[in-house]
Z-matrix of the N, CA and C atoms (Angstrom, degrees):
N
C 1 1.453
C 2 1.518 1 108.79
N 3 1.317 2 115.95 1 135.28
C 4 1.464 3 120.92 2 -179.24
C 5 1.554 4 109.72 3 -79.62
N 6 1.300 5 114.19 4 133.27
C 7 1.471 6 119.98 5 179.85
C 8 1.533 7 109.02 6 -82.04
N 9 1.316 8 115.47 7 132.98
C 10 1.470 9 121.10 8 179.42
C 11 1.505 10 109.02 9 -78.13
N 12 1.328 11 116.29 10 131.71
C 13 1.451 12 121.63 11 177.29
C 14 1.514 13 108.22 12 -101.84
N 15 1.325 14 115.84 13 120.53
C 16 1.459 15 119.73 14 179.23
C 17 1.523 16 109.74 15 -77.94
N 18 1.316 17 117.75 16 142.29
C 19 1.480 18 119.29 17 178.43
C 20 1.537 19 109.42 18 -64.37
N 21 1.302 20 114.72 19 146.30
C 22 1.455 21 120.43 20 176.41
C 23 1.522 22 108.04 21 -81.68
N 24 1.318 23 113.70 22 140.45
C 25 1.446 24 118.98 23 -176.16
C 26 1.513 25 110.46 24 -113.77
N 27 1.337 26 115.12 25 141.32
C 28 1.451 27 120.22 26 170.50
C 29 1.533 28 109.90 27 -80.69
N 30 1.310 29 116.62 28 171.55
C 31 1.474 30 119.63 29 -177.30
C 32 1.516 31 112.48 30 -59.44
N 33 1.317 32 117.14 31 -45.00
C 34 1.478 33 119.41 32 -177.87
C 35 1.519 34 109.38 33 -65.65
N 36 1.317 35 118.48 34 -38.16
C 37 1.456 36 120.75 35 178.26
C 38 1.543 37 110.55 36 -63.29
N 39 1.340 38 116.31 37 -42.91
C 40 1.462 39 119.79 38 176.82
C 41 1.527 40 110.56 39 -59.63
N 42 1.323 41 117.20 40 -46.35
C 43 1.450 42 121.21 41 -177.57
C 44 1.515 43 111.72 42 -64.69
N 45 1.295 44 118.16 43 -41.08
C 46 1.474 45 122.26 44 179.88
C 47 1.522 46 109.61 45 -65.78
N 48 1.343 47 117.85 46 -44.61
C 49 1.475 48 119.94 47 178.46
C 50 1.518 49 110.87 48 -61.12
N 51 1.309 50 117.66 49 -40.24
C 52 1.460 51 121.42 50 178.79
C 53 1.531 52 110.08 51 -66.91
N 54 1.337 53 117.37 52 -38.61
C 55 1.461 54 120.54 53 177.17
C 56 1.539 55 110.01 54 -62.77
N 57 1.329 56 116.54 55 -41.67
C 58 1.469 57 119.81 56 177.41
C 59 1.514 58 111.71 57 -61.05
N 60 1.325 59 116.12 58 -40.51
C 61 1.459 60 119.98 59 177.60
C 62 1.539 61 110.78 60 -61.78
N 63 1.301 62 116.82 61 -43.36
C 64 1.468 63 121.53 62 -179.44
C 65 1.515 64 111.88 63 -67.38
N 66 1.313 65 117.49 64 -38.87
C 67 1.464 66 121.28 65 -173.59
C 68 1.543 67 112.34 66 -81.37
N 69 1.303 68 117.46 67 -25.00
C 70 1.453 69 119.60 68 -179.09
C 71 1.530 70 112.74 69 58.37
N 72 1.318 71 116.47 70 -128.75
C 73 1.466 72 121.71 71 -176.10
C 74 1.529 73 113.16 72 -68.66
N 75 1.321 74 118.05 73 -12.13
C 76 1.493 75 121.37 74 -179.60
C 77 1.518 76 112.04 75 -96.33
N 78 1.301 77 119.34 76 18.02
C 79 1.446 78 122.38 77 -175.57
C 80 1.536 79 111.67 78 -84.39
N 81 1.305 80 116.20 79 98.16
C 82 1.449 81 122.39 80 172.37
C 83 1.532 82 105.70 81 -132.56
N 84 1.333 83 117.72 82 167.67
C 85 1.452 84 122.39 83 -169.51
C 86 1.520 85 116.14 84 -46.99
N 87 1.311 86 117.22 85 -52.15
C 88 1.473 87 121.93 86 -176.71
C 89 1.532 88 109.86 87 -63.03
N 90 1.310 89 116.98 88 -44.10
C 91 1.461 90 121.43 89 -179.09
C 92 1.544 91 110.81 90 -65.31
N 93 1.333 92 116.31 91 -38.94
C 94 1.465 93 120.67 92 177.76
C 95 1.530 94 109.12 93 -62.71
N 96 1.312 95 117.20 94 -46.71
C 97 1.452 96 121.24 95 179.82
C 98 1.527 97 110.17 96 -59.49
N 99 1.341 98 118.04 97 -46.32
C 100 1.459 99 121.14 98 179.02
C 101 1.520 100 111.27 99 -59.96
N 102 1.323 101 117.00 100 -44.98
C 103 1.466 102 122.30 101 -179.04
C 104 1.541 103 110.23 102 -61.60
N 105 1.326 104 116.61 103 -43.48
C 106 1.460 105 121.17 104 178.24
C 107 1.535 106 110.29 105 -59.25
N 108 1.312 107 115.80 106 -49.60
C 109 1.464 108 119.96 107 -176.20
C 110 1.546 109 110.51 108 -65.77
N 111 1.313 110 115.99 109 -41.20
C 112 1.475 111 120.43 110 179.86
C 113 1.520 112 111.64 111 -63.33
N 114 1.312 113 116.53 112 -45.54
C 115 1.475 114 120.52 113 -174.56
C 116 1.530 115 113.05 114 -80.67
N 117 1.348 116 117.49 115 -36.97
C 118 1.466 117 119.66 116 -175.88
C 119 1.519 118 112.09 117 -92.65
N 120 1.343 119 115.27 118 -18.65
C 121 1.478 120 120.91 119 -175.17
C 122 1.522 121 112.49 120 59.11
N 123 1.332 122 113.26 121 33.05
C 124 1.460 123 121.23 122 176.62
C 125 1.531 124 107.26 123 -128.84
N 126 1.329 125 116.97 124 147.50
C 127 1.470 126 118.20 125 177.70
C 128 1.521 127 111.74 126 -70.06
N 129 1.307 128 115.83 127 145.43
C 130 1.464 129 122.67 128 176.01
C 131 1.509 130 107.34 129 -131.13
N 132 1.291 131 117.33 130 128.38
C 133 1.468 132 120.87 131 178.84
C 134 1.519 133 109.66 132 -85.17
N 135 1.325 134 115.48 133 153.84
C 136 1.441 135 119.79 134 175.98
C 137 1.547 136 110.10 135 -59.99
N 138 1.316 137 114.72 136 -38.70
C 139 1.474 138 119.16 137 179.56
C 140 1.504 139 112.69 138 -59.55
N 141 1.342 140 116.39 139 -43.81
C 142 1.486 141 118.00 140 -178.63
C 143 1.533 142 110.66 141 -70.45
N 144 1.343 143 116.66 142 -35.10
C 145 1.454 144 118.71 143 178.33
C 146 1.524 145 111.40 144 -66.85
N 147 1.308 146 117.64 145 -49.54
C 148 1.456 147 121.38 146 -178.20
C 149 1.526 148 112.28 147 -67.87
N 150 1.316 149 118.13 148 -35.96
C 151 1.481 150 121.84 149 175.38
C 152 1.518 151 109.89 150 -62.76
N 153 1.320 152 115.69 151 -43.23
C 154 1.499 153 119.90 152 179.61
C 155 1.515 154 110.32 153 -66.37
N 156 1.328 155 116.93 154 -44.28
C 157 1.470 156 120.15 155 178.80
C 158 1.523 157 110.40 156 -59.79
N 159 1.331 158 117.89 157 -43.13
C 160 1.461 159 122.21 158 179.44
C 161 1.540 160 110.37 159 -62.87
N 162 1.336 161 116.34 160 -42.37
C 163 1.453 162 120.42 161 179.14
C 164 1.521 163 110.93 162 -64.43
N 165 1.321 164 117.44 163 -43.17
C 166 1.452 165 121.46 164 178.89
C 167 1.536 166 111.33 165 -64.45
N 168 1.301 167 116.54 166 -36.46
C 169 1.462 168 120.27 167 177.38
C 170 1.524 169 110.37 168 -68.06
N 171 1.333 170 117.17 169 -41.54
C 172 1.461 171 121.04 170 178.15
C 173 1.536 172 111.32 171 -63.37
N 174 1.315 173 117.03 172 -31.65
C 175 1.461 174 121.92 173 178.44
C 176 1.531 175 112.40 174 -79.27
N 177 1.328 176 117.18 175 -4.97
C 178 1.440 177 121.86 176 -179.69
C 179 1.532 178 114.83 177 78.65
N 180 1.336 179 116.23 178 19.05
C 181 1.462 180 120.98 179 -177.69
C 182 1.509 181 112.65 180 -95.68
N 183 1.322 182 115.82 181 -19.01
C 184 1.477 183 122.53 182 -176.21
C 185 1.521 184 108.21 183 -135.72
N 186 1.291 185 115.28 184 149.76
C 187 1.466 186 120.73 185 173.80
C 188 1.529 187 107.12 186 -122.74
N 189 1.330 188 115.99 187 156.71
C 190 1.457 189 119.11 188 178.58
C 191 1.511 190 110.18 189 -134.49
N 192 1.309 191 115.04 190 156.55
C 193 1.461 192 121.26 191 177.01
C 194 1.526 193 107.67 192 -150.00
N 195 1.322 194 115.17 193 154.60
C 196 1.456 195 121.52 194 179.51
C 197 1.513 196 110.17 195 -90.61
N 198 1.337 197 115.46 196 134.31
C 199 1.459 198 120.31 197 173.84
C 200 1.503 199 110.19 198 -83.45
N 201 1.294 200 115.42 199 -175.35
C 202 1.470 201 121.44 200 179.92
C 203 1.536 202 109.26 201 -75.88
N 204 1.344 203 117.22 202 149.21
C 205 1.457 204 120.91 203 174.90
C 206 1.549 205 109.53 204 -62.34
N 207 1.300 206 116.21 205 142.26
C 208 1.485 207 119.47 206 178.49
C 209 1.528 208 110.62 207 -123.21
N 210 1.304 209 113.93 208 149.07
C 211 1.472 210 120.37 209 178.13
C 212 1.528 211 110.29 210 -63.97
N 213 1.335 212 117.71 211 -39.54
C 214 1.464 213 121.26 212 -178.26
C 215 1.526 214 111.44 213 -62.48
N 216 1.322 215 117.32 214 -27.06
C 217 1.462 216 121.13 215 179.81
C 218 1.531 217 112.69 216 -99.78
N 219 1.302 218 115.03 217 19.76
C 220 1.475 219 118.82 218 179.83
C 221 1.510 220 113.55 219 64.19
N 222 1.332 221 116.02 220 33.32
C 223 1.456 222 121.13 221 179.46
C 224 1.513 223 114.03 222 82.55
N 225 1.316 224 116.75 223 1.19
C 226 1.473 225 119.60 224 177.79
C 227 1.528 226 111.11 225 -82.00
N 228 1.297 227 116.17 226 157.53
C 229 1.459 228 122.65 227 -179.92
C 230 1.503 229 111.55 228 -101.79
N 231 1.303 230 118.01 229 151.03
C 232 1.459 231 123.05 230 172.02
C 233 1.527 232 107.18 231 -88.31
N 234 1.321 233 115.41 232 145.51
C 235 1.473 234 121.37 233 173.34
C 236 1.517 235 105.75 234 -99.87
N 237 1.329 236 115.93 235 117.14
C 238 1.459 237 122.28 236 -179.91
C 239 1.527 238 109.52 237 -96.57
N 240 1.328 239 114.73 238 146.48
C 241 1.453 240 121.56 239 -177.63
C 242 1.533 241 110.33 240 -122.75
N 243 1.318 242 115.02 241 147.47
C 244 1.479 243 120.70 242 178.03
C 245 1.512 244 108.60 243 -146.50
N 246 1.327 245 115.09 244 150.08
C 247 1.468 246 120.26 245 176.50
C 248 1.511 247 110.10 246 -73.27
N 249 1.301 248 114.95 247 139.55
C 250 1.454 249 121.04 248 170.09
C 251 1.533 250 106.19 249 -90.71
N 252 1.298 251 119.32 250 164.90
C 253 1.464 252 120.88 251 178.48
C 254 1.547 253 112.83 252 -51.40
N 255 1.326 254 116.43 253 -39.17
C 256 1.475 255 120.95 254 178.18
C 257 1.536 256 110.36 255 -63.39
N 258 1.327 257 118.49 256 -34.82
C 259 1.460 258 121.97 257 177.13
C 260 1.495 259 112.55 258 -67.87
N 261 1.330 260 116.49 259 -39.99
C 262 1.485 261 120.89 260 175.92
C 263 1.517 262 109.89 261 -62.98
N 264 1.323 263 116.57 262 -43.35
C 265 1.485 264 119.38 263 179.32
C 266 1.516 265 111.01 264 -65.51
N 267 1.326 266 117.25 265 -40.86
C 268 1.458 267 120.69 266 -177.49
C 269 1.541 268 110.81 267 -65.30
N 270 1.313 269 117.64 268 -44.12
C 271 1.469 270 119.59 269 -179.95
C 272 1.522 271 109.82 270 -68.90
N 273 1.330 272 119.37 271 -37.01
C 274 1.471 273 121.81 272 177.39
C 275 1.516 274 110.28 273 -64.01
N 276 1.349 275 117.14 274 -41.94
C 277 1.464 276 120.55 275 178.62
C 278 1.511 277 110.65 276 -64.03
N 279 1.311 278 116.04 277 -40.98
C 280 1.474 279 121.10 278 -179.46
C 281 1.528 280 110.49 279 -63.07
N 282 1.347 281 116.40 280 -41.66
C 283 1.458 282 119.71 281 179.26
C 284 1.529 283 110.69 282 -67.77
N 285 1.330 284 117.31 283 -36.76
C 286 1.475 285 119.63 284 177.39
C 287 1.525 286 110.86 285 -61.16
N 288 1.341 287 117.35 286 -41.44
C 289 1.448 288 121.22 287 177.26
C 290 1.507 289 111.69 288 -62.20
N 291 1.338 290 117.07 289 -44.00
C 292 1.457 291 120.54 290 178.97
C 293 1.531 292 111.25 291 -63.14
N 294 1.317 293 117.12 292 -41.41
C 295 1.476 294 120.86 293 178.51
C 296 1.504 295 110.37 294 -63.66
N 297 1.328 296 118.08 295 -42.32
C 298 1.446 297 122.40 296 179.41
C 299 1.529 298 111.05 297 -62.80
N 300 1.335 299 116.41 298 -39.53
C 301 1.455 300 121.05 299 -179.97
C 302 1.529 301 111.62 300 -70.15
N 303 1.312 302 118.64 301 -31.97
C 304 1.458 303 120.62 302 -178.74
C 305 1.521 304 114.01 303 -89.13
N 306 1.349 305 116.49 304 -16.01
C 307 1.467 306 120.83 305 -178.83
C 308 1.543 307 109.68 306 -58.73
N 309 1.313 308 114.41 307 129.00
C 310 1.463 309 120.32 308 177.19
C 311 1.501 310 114.46 309 89.60
N 312 1.295 311 119.36 310 -2.82
C 313 1.473 312 121.40 311 -179.67
C 314 1.518 313 112.15 312 -84.41
N 315 1.292 314 116.87 313 -8.20
C 316 1.472 315 120.21 314 -179.40
C 317 1.495 316 111.01 315 105.36
N 318 1.338 317 115.34 316 170.36
C 319 1.465 318 121.08 317 -173.99
C 320 1.506 319 113.92 318 -61.82
N 321 1.317 320 117.48 319 -26.41
C 322 1.482 321 119.51 320 -178.51
C 323 1.526 322 110.68 321 -66.17
N 324 1.317 323 117.88 322 -31.40
C 325 1.473 324 120.19 323 -174.55
C 326 1.511 325 113.76 324 -111.17
N 327 1.314 326 119.31 325 -19.44
C 328 1.455 327 120.18 326 -178.28
C 329 1.513 328 110.91 327 -73.77
N 330 1.305 329 114.95 328 140.76
C 331 1.472 330 119.65 329 177.85
C 332 1.520 331 109.35 330 -84.20
N 333 1.325 332 116.57 331 156.55
C 334 1.470 333 119.36 332 -179.10
C 335 1.521 334 111.89 333 -66.61
């Protein structure tokens, strides 16, 4: 049986996938950016968020769909994002690698 190789993720990709997990059905660009800034306490540009989302979608880790047009947005639609099963596996694999790397470094670096 062939072993599946999970794609390697950069830091921004990891953070965006985790933000999508946290946001669930409310995951659209602006909300992802807000979640990143709130949790990381670092600025995130719309460009970096949308570029990362597009890259994750091209890798088959994320899917997107258009919501209904809203009056508040001048009739424009929001593009919602969700993790595909491959995205869940990729972020889980990435977290396993981080845990393995921090194991044994002491309480300052070990994850809960």
